[in-house]
C-alpha positions as CSV (number, residue, x, y, z in Angstrom):
1,M,-0.1,0.0,-0.3
2,A,1.7,3.5,-1.1
3,T,2.4,5.9,2.2
4,S,-0.4,8.2,1.2
5,S,-3.3,9.1,-0.8
6,I,-4.9,12.1,-2.3
7,F,-8.3,13.1,-2.8
8,L,-10.9,16.0,-2.2
9,A,-13.4,16.3,0.6
10,E,-16.0,18.5,1.9
11,G,-18.1,18.8,-1.3
12,T,-18.2,15.3,-3.8
13,L,-15.3,13.1,-4.7
14,A,-14.0,11.5,-8.1
15,T,-14.2,7.9,-8.7
16,S,-10.2,7.5,-8.1
17,A,-10.8,9.5,-4.7
18,I,-13.3,6.5,-3.4
19,M,-10.5,4.0,-4.4
20,A,-7.8,6.1,-2.4
21,V,-10.1,6.2,0.8
22,D,-10.9,2.4,0.1
23,A,-7.2,1.9,0.6
24,V,-6.8,4.0,3.4
25,S,-9.5,2.5,5.3
26,N,-9.6,-1.1,4.2
27,E,-13.0,-2.6,5.9
28,G,-12.8,-0.2,8.8
29,N,-12.7,-2.8,11.5
30,D,-10.9,-2.2,14.7
31,N,-8.2,-5.1,13.6
32,N,-7.5,-3.0,10.5
33,R,-7.1,0.3,12.0
34,K,-4.4,-1.0,14.2
35,K,-2.4,-1.6,11.0
36,I,-2.8,1.6,9.8
37,A,-1.2,4.1,10.9
38,Q,0.3,6.4,8.7
39,K,-1.2,9.4,7.8
40,F,-2.4,10.3,4.3
41,F,-3.9,13.5,2.8
42,C,-7.4,15.4,1.0
43,A,-7.7,18.5,-0.8
44,Y,-10.5,20.3,1.2
45,R,-13.0,22.5,-0.5
46,G,-16.3,24.7,0.8
47,P,-17.3,27.4,3.3
48,S,-17.8,25.4,6.5
49,M,-15.0,25.5,8.0
50,H,-14.1,28.7,8.0
51,P,-12.0,30.4,9.3
52,T,-10.2,27.4,10.5
53,L,-10.1,26.1,6.6
54,A,-10.1,27.1,3.5
55,T,-10.7,25.9,0.0
56,Q,-7.4,24.4,-1.8
57,D,-6.2,23.3,1.6
58,L,-4.3,20.6,1.1
59,L,-4.9,18.4,4.7
60,E,-3.0,15.9,6.7
61,I,-5.0,13.4,8.3
62,V,-4.1,10.6,10.6
63,P,-6.1,7.6,11.5
64,Y,-7.5,6.6,15.0
65,T,-6.0,4.2,16.7
66,D,-6.5,2.5,19.8
67,A,-4.7,5.2,22.1
68,H,-6.6,7.8,20.8
69,R,-9.9,8.2,20.1
70,P,-12.3,10.4,18.4
71,E,-13.4,13.0,21.2
72,P,-15.0,16.1,20.9
73,G,-12.8,19.4,19.7
74,D,-11.3,17.2,16.6
75,V,-11.7,17.9,13.2
76,I,-12.5,14.7,11.5
77,L,-12.5,13.5,7.9
78,C,-15.9,11.2,8.0
79,T,-18.2,9.8,5.5
80,A,-21.6,11.7,6.0
81,P,-24.8,8.8,6.6
82,I,-27.2,10.8,4.7
83,A,-25.2,13.0,2.0
84,Y,-23.6,10.0,1.1
85,R,-20.4,12.0,0.6
86,Y,-17.0,12.8,2.6
87,V,-17.4,15.1,4.9
88,I,-14.6,17.7,7.0
89,H,-16.8,19.4,10.2
90,R,-15.4,19.1,14.2
91,I,-17.2,16.4,16.5
92,I,-19.1,19.0,18.9
93,T,-20.5,16.0,21.2
94,S,-20.1,12.6,21.8
95,S,-22.4,9.6,23.7
96,P,-23.1,6.4,23.3
97,A,-25.2,7.0,20.5
98,G,-22.7,8.9,18.4
99,F,-21.1,12.1,17.5
100,R,-22.4,14.7,16.6
101,T,-20.7,17.2,13.9
102,R,-20.3,20.9,12.6
103,G,-18.7,23.1,10.6
104,D,-16.6,26.0,12.5
105,N,-19.3,28.6,10.2
106,S,-22.5,27.2,10.8
107,N,-24.5,27.9,13.9
108,S,-25.9,24.5,13.3
109,D,-25.2,20.9,14.1
110,D,-25.3,18.6,11.2
111,P,-28.1,16.4,10.7
112,W,-26.9,13.3,11.1
113,L,-25.4,11.4,14.1
114,L,-21.8,9.7,13.6
115,T,-20.8,5.9,14.2
116,E,-17.1,5.3,15.1
117,R,-16.9,3.0,12.1
118,E,-17.9,6.5,9.4
119,I,-15.2,8.5,10.7
120,I,-11.9,7.8,8.6
121,G,-9.1,10.1,10.2
122,R,-8.3,13.7,12.3
123,V,-6.9,16.6,10.5
124,V,-3.8,17.2,12.0
125,A,-2.3,20.4,10.1
126,A,-3.6,22.3,6.7
127,Y,-1.0,23.0,4.3
128,R,-1.4,26.5,2.3
129,Q,0.9,28.8,0.2
130,T,2.6,30.0,4.0
131,G,3.4,26.4,4.8
132,R,1.9,23.9,7.5
133,R,-0.2,25.1,10.1
134,P,-1.5,22.7,12.7
135,V,-5.3,22.1,13.2
136,H,-5.9,21.7,17.0
137,G,-8.4,18.9,18.4
138,G,-9.5,17.7,21.7
139,T,-9.9,20.9,24.5
140,A,-8.0,23.3,22.1
141,G,-10.5,22.1,19.5
142,R,-13.4,22.7,21.7
143,L,-11.8,26.5,22.8
144,L,-11.2,27.4,19.2
145,A,-15.0,26.3,18.3
146,A,-16.2,27.8,20.8
147,H,-14.6,31.5,19.8
148,C,-15.3,30.5,16.2
149,S,-19.1,31.1,17.5
150,L,-19.0,33.7,19.8
151,R,-17.0,35.5,16.4
152,R,-20.0,34.4,14.1
153,R,-22.7,35.6,16.3
154,S,-21.6,38.9,17.3
155,L,-21.2,39.5,13.4
156,S,-24.8,38.4,12.5
157,V,-25.9,40.5,15.2
158,L,-24.0,43.2,13.9
159,I,-25.4,42.9,10.5
160,V,-28.8,43.1,12.0
161,L,-27.8,46.5,13.5
162,L,-26.3,47.8,10.6
163,R,-28.1,46.8,7.5
164,P,-30.6,50.1,8.2
165,L,-28.3,52.0,7.6
166,S,-26.4,50.3,4.6
167,R,-29.4,51.6,3.0
168,V,-28.6,55.1,3.8
169,I,-24.7,55.3,3.3
170,R,-25.6,53.4,-0.5
171,H,-27.2,56.5,-1.5
172,G,-25.0,59.0,0.6
173,I,-21.7,60.7,0.8
174,L,-20.0,57.4,1.0
175,K,-21.1,55.8,-1.9
176,A,-18.1,56.3,-3.9
177,R,-16.1,54.4,-1.5
178,L,-18.3,51.6,-1.4
179,P,-16.6,48.2,-2.2
180,L,-19.6,47.8,-5.0
181,Q,-18.8,50.7,-6.6
182,G,-18.6,50.1,-10.2
183,C,-18.8,45.9,-9.7
184,R,-21.0,44.0,-12.1
185,F,-22.5,40.8,-10.3
186,Q,-23.0,37.4,-11.7
187,L,-23.6,34.1,-10.4
188,Y,-21.6,31.6,-11.9
189,S,-21.6,27.6,-11.0
190,F,-18.7,25.1,-11.1
191,G,-19.8,21.5,-11.9
192,N,-18.7,18.2,-12.1
193,R,-21.0,15.1,-12.5
194,D,-21.6,14.5,-8.9
195,R,-22.4,18.5,-7.7
196,T,-22.3,21.8,-9.5
197,D,-20.7,24.7,-6.8
198,Y,-22.6,28.2,-7.3
199,R,-20.7,31.3,-6.7
200,L,-21.4,35.0,-6.6
201,M,-18.5,37.5,-8.0
202,A,-18.3,41.0,-8.2
203,G,-15.9,41.8,-10.8
204,R,-12.9,39.2,-10.5
205,K,-13.7,38.7,-6.7
206,I,-15.8,36.1,-5.1
207,I,-18.1,37.5,-2.7
208,G,-20.5,34.6,-1.9
209,V,-20.6,31.0,-2.4
210,F,-23.6,28.6,-1.8
211,D,-23.2,25.9,0.7
212,H,-24.8,22.9,0.2
213,T,-24.9,21.4,3.3
214,T,-27.4,24.2,5.1
215,R,-29.0,25.4,1.6
216,R,-28.1,28.9,1.9
217,W,-25.9,31.2,0.2
218,R,-22.9,33.1,2.4
219,I,-22.0,36.3,1.7
220,R,-18.7,38.2,2.9
221,L,-18.2,41.5,4.8
222,P,-18.4,43.7,3.9
223,Y,-20.6,43.1,1.1
224,R,-23.3,40.9,3.4
225,L,-24.1,44.5,4.7
226,F,-25.6,45.3,0.9
227,F,-27.2,41.5,0.0
228,D,-30.2,39.9,1.7
229,E,-28.9,36.4,1.0
230,S,-32.5,35.2,0.8
231,S,-33.0,37.4,-2.4
232,L,-30.2,35.1,-4.4
233,P,-31.8,32.3,-6.5
234,L,-31.2,28.7,-4.9
235,P,-29.4,26.2,-7.4
236,D,-33.0,24.5,-7.8
237,K,-34.2,27.8,-9.5
238,I,-31.3,28.8,-11.5
239,A,-31.3,25.2,-13.3
240,E,-35.0,25.5,-14.0
241,Q,-34.4,29.3,-15.3
242,A,-31.5,27.7,-17.5
243,R,-33.4,25.3,-19.0
């Protein structure tokens, strides 16, 4: 067996990627897990783990062993039992019934309950242009998740408070200084045989993405102040208009 495998996670997988996972996870039982201790890699995409992870991060993943079992705070690669795809999210709680997970950029738990058999490994590092960056789990991971949750909720409150002012700003003396000035807004789709991803563009800049897990548009600040996310079409509507 090769010392490492690389595949795509969080969204959909190519056929070769599924074979790579099979080579790593084998039959998924405890005896096989004892034999498989080396790290492997996968490419990440999507907004659900922002700011911890970003699209195009190369993730270093270590399979669990008897000495280190899954625990709350860990960022894991798992097979989502409802979505039938590979997902990288953080364990929030554990119980005899299973594990609850959530993206660091989400207010809601995932709609599934994971068993340990569905957990492939834990993310220990992410590689970007700046180099290798550790991804913390356990107690440190729980603290980071709490910080992300507080930051996200604070931003949500701030956006609600500032949205009425944004209407005044758009037509006032600051209009010429807005990042929206002179921009063309367009929706782009990037698809493969498994899934189509959608991006909202302002000129050449990506300002929003559609999150398939929550089925909501996620708009970046400060653009979120000037867009009502609910006014953007859902993929079903876009596909219907394209016919």
